[in-house]
C-alpha positions in Angstrom: 67.4 90.5 4.6 64.8 89.6 2.0 66.1 88.0 -1.7 65.1 91.3 -3.5 66.7 93.6 -1.1 69.7 91.1 -1.5 69.9 90.7 -5.7 69.2 95.2 -5.5 72.7 95.4 -3.5 74.9 93.1 -5.6 73.2 95.5 -8.7 74.5 98.6 -7.1 78.5 98.5 -7.7 81.1 98.2 -5.9 80.8 94.7 -3.7 83.2 95.8 -0.8 82.1 98.9 -0.1 78.8 97.1 0.0 79.7 95.0 2.3 81.1 97.5 4.5 78.1 100.1 4.4 75.6 97.6 5.0 77.8 96.0 8.0 77.8 99.8 9.3 74.3 99.9 8.9 73.2 96.2 10.6 75.5 97.8 13.3 72.6 100.7 14.0 70.0 97.6 14.2 68.8 99.1 10.8 66.8 96.8 8.3 67.3 97.4 5.3 65.5 96.9 1.9 63.7 98.1 -1.0 63.1 101.7 1.0 66.8 102.6 0.7 67.3 101.9 -3.1 64.5 103.7 -3.8 65.4 107.1 -2.0 69.0 107.0 -3.2 69.6 107.6 -7.4 70.8 104.1 -9.5 73.7 105.7 -10.0 75.3 106.5 -6.8 77.9 104.5 -5.9 77.7 103.0 -2.3 80.7 104.7 -1.0 78.7 107.8 -2.3 75.6 106.9 -0.3 76.8 109.1 2.7 76.4 112.1 0.7 73.4 111.0 -1.5 71.7 110.8 1.7 72.3 114.4 3.2 71.1 115.2 -0.2 68.0 113.5 -0.3 67.1 114.8 3.0 67.8 118.0 2.1 65.7 117.9 -1.2 62.4 116.8 2.0 63.4 119.8 3.9 64.1 117.6 6.8 66.6 119.0 8.2 70.4 120.1 7.0 73.0 117.8 7.8 76.1 119.7 6.3 77.9 119.3 9.9 76.3 116.0 11.1 78.6 113.0 12.3 78.9 109.6 10.3 76.9 107.9 12.8 74.2 110.4 13.1 73.8 110.1 9.1 73.0 106.7 9.8 70.7 107.3 12.6 69.0 109.5 10.0 69.1 107.1 7.6 67.1 104.3 9.9 64.5 107.2 10.9 64.0 107.6 6.7 63.5 103.7 6.4 61.3 103.4 9.4 59.1 106.3 8.1 59.5 105.1 4.2 55.6 105.1 3.7 55.1 108.8 4.9 58.2 110.2 2.8 55.2 111.9 0.5 54.8 114.3 3.6 57.8 115.8 3.4 60.0 113.6 5.8 58.0 115.0 9.0 57.7 112.0 10.5 61.6 110.7 10.1 62.7 113.9 11.4 60.8 113.0 14.4 62.3 109.3 14.3 65.7 110.7 14.0 65.6 113.2 17.3 64.2 110.5 19.2 67.1 108.4 18.1 69.4 111.4 18.6 68.2 111.7 21.7 68.1 108.2 22.8 71.9 108.1 21.8 72.7 111.0 24.0 71.1 109.4 26.7 73.2 106.1 26.2 76.2 107.9 25.9 75.3 110.1 29.0 75.1 106.5 31.1 78.2 105.3 29.3 80.3 108.1 31.1 78.7 107.7 34.8 79.2 104.0 34.4 83.1 105.3 33.3 83.2 107.7 36.2 81.6 104.7 38.7 84.6 102.6 37.0 87.7 105.2 37.6 86.2 105.6 41.2 86.2 102.1 42.1 89.9 101.9 40.5 90.6 104.7 42.6 89.3 103.3 45.7 91.5 100.2 44.9 94.6 101.6 44.4 94.1 103.3 47.6 93.0 100.1 49.3 95.9 98.5 48.1 97.9 101.6 49.0 100.0 100.0 52.3 100.5 96.8 50.7 102.4 98.5 48.1 104.0 100.9 50.3 105.4 97.5 52.2 106.5 95.8 49.5 108.2 98.7 48.3 110.9 98.5 51.5 113.9 95.9 51.0 113.9 94.3 54.3 114.6 90.6 55.5 111.0 89.4 54.6 111.6 89.8 50.6 114.7 87.1 50.9 112.4 84.9 52.8 109.1 85.2 51.0 111.3 84.3 47.8 113.0 81.7 49.2 109.5 79.8 50.5 108.3 80.0 47.0 111.2 78.7 45.7 110.4 75.8 48.0 106.4 75.6 47.2 107.8 75.7 43.0 109.7 72.3 44.2 112.7 73.9 42.5 115.7 71.3 41.2 118.6 72.7 42.5 121.0 72.2 45.1 120.7 73.7 48.2 123.6 75.8 48.4 122.4 77.4 45.0 118.7 77.8 45.7 119.2 79.1 49.6 119.6 83.1 50.0 122.7 83.6 51.8 121.4 86.3 54.1 119.5 84.2 55.3 120.2 83.3 59.1 117.8 80.7 60.3 116.6 77.2 59.3 113.3 76.7 57.2 110.5 75.7 59.9 108.5 79.6 58.9 108.7 78.2 54.9 108.0 74.4 55.8 105.2 75.6 58.4 103.8 78.2 55.2 104.2 75.3 52.9 102.3 72.4 55.1 99.3 75.5 55.7 99.2 76.8 52.3 99.7 73.7 50.3 96.3 72.0 51.1 94.5 75.4 51.0 96.1 75.5 47.6 94.6 72.1 46.6 91.2 73.3 48.3 90.1 76.8 46.7 91.7 75.6 43.3 94.1 78.8 43.2 97.8 79.7 43.7 98.5 80.9 47.2 102.0 81.1 47.1 102.2 85.2 47.5 103.5 87.6 49.7 99.9 88.6 51.1 99.5 84.7 52.1 102.7 84.2 53.6 101.7 87.4 55.8 98.7 85.8 56.7 100.7 83.3 58.3 102.0 85.2 60.8 98.4 86.8 61.5 96.8 83.4 62.0 100.2 83.3 64.8 98.9 86.5 66.4 95.6 84.9 67.2 97.5 81.6 68.4 99.8 83.7 71.0 96.6 85.0 72.3 94.7 81.9 72.6 97.7 80.4 74.0 98.6 83.4 76.3 94.8 83.2 77.8 95.6 79.8 78.8 98.7 80.4 80.6 97.2 82.8 82.2 94.2 80.4 83.5 96.9 78.1 84.2 98.9 80.2 86.6 95.9 82.1 87.7 92.9 80.3 87.9 89.7 82.2 88.9 91.2 85.6 87.1 89.1 85.5 83.9 88.3 88.6 83.1 91.8 90.0 84.2 93.4 86.6 82.3 91.5 87.7 79.1 92.5 91.5 78.9 96.5 90.7 80.3 96.7 88.1 77.4 95.5 90.6 75.0 97.9 93.0 75.9 100.4 90.4 76.0 99.1 89.5 72.4 99.5 93.3 71.0 103.0 94.1 73.0 104.6 96.7 70.6 108.0 94.9 70.2 106.2 91.5 68.5 102.7 92.9 67.1 104.3 95.2 64.5 105.9 92.4 63.2 102.9 90.5 62.6 102.2 92.2 58.9 105.3 91.0 57.8 107.0 87.4 57.1 109.6 87.3 60.0 109.8 84.9 61.9 109.4 86.8 65.6 105.3 85.8 65.5 104.9 82.2 64.4 108.7 81.9 66.7 106.8 83.1 69.8 103.9 81.0 69.6 105.7 78.1 69.3 107.5 79.2 72.7 104.2 79.9 74.4 102.8 76.1 73.1 105.6 74.6 74.4 105.3 76.0 77.8 101.7 75.6 78.0 102.0 71.7 77.3 104.6 71.6 80.1 102.0 73.4 82.9 99.9 70.1 81.6 102.2 67.9 81.4 101.9 67.4 77.9 105.8 66.3 78.0 105.8 65.0 73.9 103.6 67.3 72.6 106.2 70.6 75.0 109.4 68.9 73.4 107.8 68.8 69.7 106.8 72.1 70.2 110.5 73.0 70.6 111.8 71.5 68.8 110.1 73.3 65.6 110.3 76.1 67.5 114.2 75.9 67.1 114.0 75.3 63.4 111.8 78.4 63.0 114.7 80.7 64.8 117.4 78.8 66.6 118.3 81.1 69.6 115.2 79.6 70.8 117.2 76.7 72.0 117.7 78.9 75.2 113.5 78.3 76.0 113.6 74.6 75.0 116.8 74.9 77.7 114.4 76.7 80.2 111.4 74.1 80.1 114.0 71.5 80.8 115.7 73.4 84.3 111.7 73.9 84.6 111.5 69.8 84.5 114.4 69.3 87.0 112.9 71.4 89.0 109.3 70.2 89.5 111.4 66.6 90.2 113.6 68.5 92.5 110.1 69.9 94.5 108.3 66.2 94.4 111.3 64.9 96.1 111.6 67.3 98.5 108.5 67.3 99.6 108.9 63.7 99.5 111.5 64.4 102.0 109.3 66.3 103.9 110.8 69.8 103.4 108.3 73.3 103.6 107.8 74.3 100.2 105.2 76.7 100.6 103.9 79.7 98.0 106.1 82.0 99.7 109.4 79.5 99.8 108.5 79.4 96.1 109.2 82.9 95.4 112.7 83.5 97.7 116.1 82.5 97.6 115.1 79.9 100.5 113.7 77.8 97.6 116.9 77.3 95.5 118.8 76.1 99.0 116.3 73.6 99.3 116.9 72.2 96.5 120.2 71.6 96.7 119.7 70.1 100.2 116.9 67.6 98.5 120.4 66.9 95.9 122.4 66.3 98.6 120.8 64.5 100.6 119.4 62.0 97.9 123.3 61.7 97.7 123.8 60.7 101.2 121.0 58.2 101.4 123.2 56.2 99.0 123.4 55.1 95.3 120.0 53.7 95.2 117.8 56.9 96.0 120.7 58.8 94.1 120.0 57.1 91.2 116.3 56.8 91.7 116.2 60.7 91.2 118.6 60.8 88.6 116.5 57.9 86.4 113.4 60.0 87.4 114.8 63.2 86.2 115.9 62.0 82.6 112.6 60.0 82.5 111.1 63.4 82.5 113.4 65.6 80.4 114.7 63.0 78.4 112.8 64.6 74.9 114.2 67.9 75.8 117.8 66.4 76.2 117.5 64.8 72.5 116.5 68.5 71.5 119.1 70.0 73.0 121.8 67.4 72.2 120.7 67.8 68.5 121.1 71.3 68.2 124.2 70.8 69.7 125.5 68.7 67.1 124.2 70.8 64.2 126.3 73.8 65.9 129.3 71.6 65.8 128.8 70.2 62.4 127.6 73.6 60.9 130.7 75.2 62.5 128.5 78.6 63.8 124.7 78.9 65.1 123.5 80.7 61.8 122.8 78.6 58.9 125.9 80.3 56.6 129.0 82.0 57.7 129.0 84.9 60.0 130.9 86.9 56.8 127.0 87.1 55.5 125.3 88.8 58.4 128.1 91.4 59.3 125.9 94.8 60.5 128.4 97.5 59.9 125.9 99.9 61.8 124.5 98.1 64.1 125.5 100.5 67.4 124.6 103.7 65.3 121.6 101.7 63.7 118.5 104.6 65.6 115.6 103.0 63.8 114.9 100.5 65.9 112.6 101.2 69.0 114.8 98.2 71.0 117.5 100.8 70.7 116.2 103.2 73.1 112.7 101.6 75.1 114.1 98.3 76.2 117.3 100.4 78.4 115.5 103.5 78.8 111.7 102.3 79.7 111.3 98.4 80.4 114.2 97.5 81.7 113.7 100.1 84.9 110.0 99.0 85.3 108.5 96.4 87.7 104.9 97.3 87.9 103.1 94.8 89.9 99.6 93.8 88.2 97.2 93.8 91.1 94.1 95.5 89.6 92.5 96.5 86.2 93.8 99.3 85.7 97.5 98.7 85.2 96.1 96.3 82.7 93.4 99.1 81.1 96.7 101.4 81.1 99.0 99.2 79.4 96.2 98.4 77.0 95.9 102.1 75.9 99.6 102.7 75.6 100.5 99.4 73.3 97.3 100.8 70.8 98.9 103.7 70.6 102.5 102.7 69.8 101.4 100.1 67.6 99.3 102.8 65.7 101.6 105.2 65.8 104.4 102.1 64.8 102.3 101.2 61.7 102.0 105.3 60.6 105.7 106.0 60.9 106.5 102.4 59.2 104.4 103.9 56.0 104.6 107.2 55.9 107.8 108.5 57.4 110.0 107.4 55.0 113.7 109.2 54.4 116.9 108.3 52.7 121.0 107.6 54.0 123.6 110.1 52.8 124.8 107.3 51.0 122.4 105.3 49.5 119.2 106.3 47.6 117.2 103.7 48.7 113.8 104.3 51.0 114.6 103.4 54.9 111.8 103.1 57.2 111.7 103.3 61.0 110.8 100.2 62.6 
């Protein structure tokens, strides 16, 4: 604003009102100068300026803004100031400028409304996109307890173990330690906090892909030369409905299965250390995996005895391996080694211990834990009572295993069983997720939502 205009402003009455109105004018993009002062009578106070403007334009017969808003009056004033050189013509130029400004304002308002509508649609779409996660979060399952426990470990709360550990959690902290090991480096690299339920579930999603890859490796080792069939078979096993559903929740099922499969794959390739290490971690994730560690231990003993039987020139053919006669051959091998003298039998024992020592250590460590803890679960049995286990018909396993899988033995000699299996598993997985998200119900004695698993 030029010096003369500033001086005229200061001469015109109440300075606070002056500044307030001047601010409103400047918000409209108006360059205020002498033209404003010349239009308004000198006796007019600044707080009466809008009414004075109406009077000026009424005299100019430009338009009658009796019903105009304050914002429209400011637009009118802006038009007058831009056309102040032609006011003698009755203000028609100002009128045209005003109408142009008003039309421009309407266009801007329309664009703003259009943008607001787009924003609303975007918010609505985002809301629908996260609806599934919202519904899953509402379900008070074991996942919530495990997610909270893992967050406690990530945040390194300085609490006593008994105070920090949720007594309802039955498993050792293997899953949480693996999550910390995976997410902490990513947190540092990405510079954002990944300690939330979505990234915890993502670890299980990664586990699902690991299962597929490892299962394919096992298929290729056991049945070389059947690449395509092995690929489809591995995919079907990785999406097995009783396992696949838990890929999207923070449960131990998926990672536990990954570790057990890795243990078996390493065993097939003769990597005993890696196999035993996978088995040890599998037990820390879920204690019942000690059964699979014992299984690999027995497989190692079997392999040693089989090699010894071959050395004794016993016939160990593929048909024999699938018959009860194979077990008799292994027993005869032990007897023959015993009868051959102390040196032969001790050599057999040393060979077994050398091959299986790491697995024996894992098993003995677990037995020590059970004796020290007093039970196989982390805390006492009283924390894990399931009073309606026999009547809890929300779970597929209540029906499917007993009535379907336990009764079927389908030899997979061609593509058709695998293809049929693929479509069946896909349909079951889709139905399971749909039922879990959409078909909620409540028990008569509990207001909380229940979901079919």
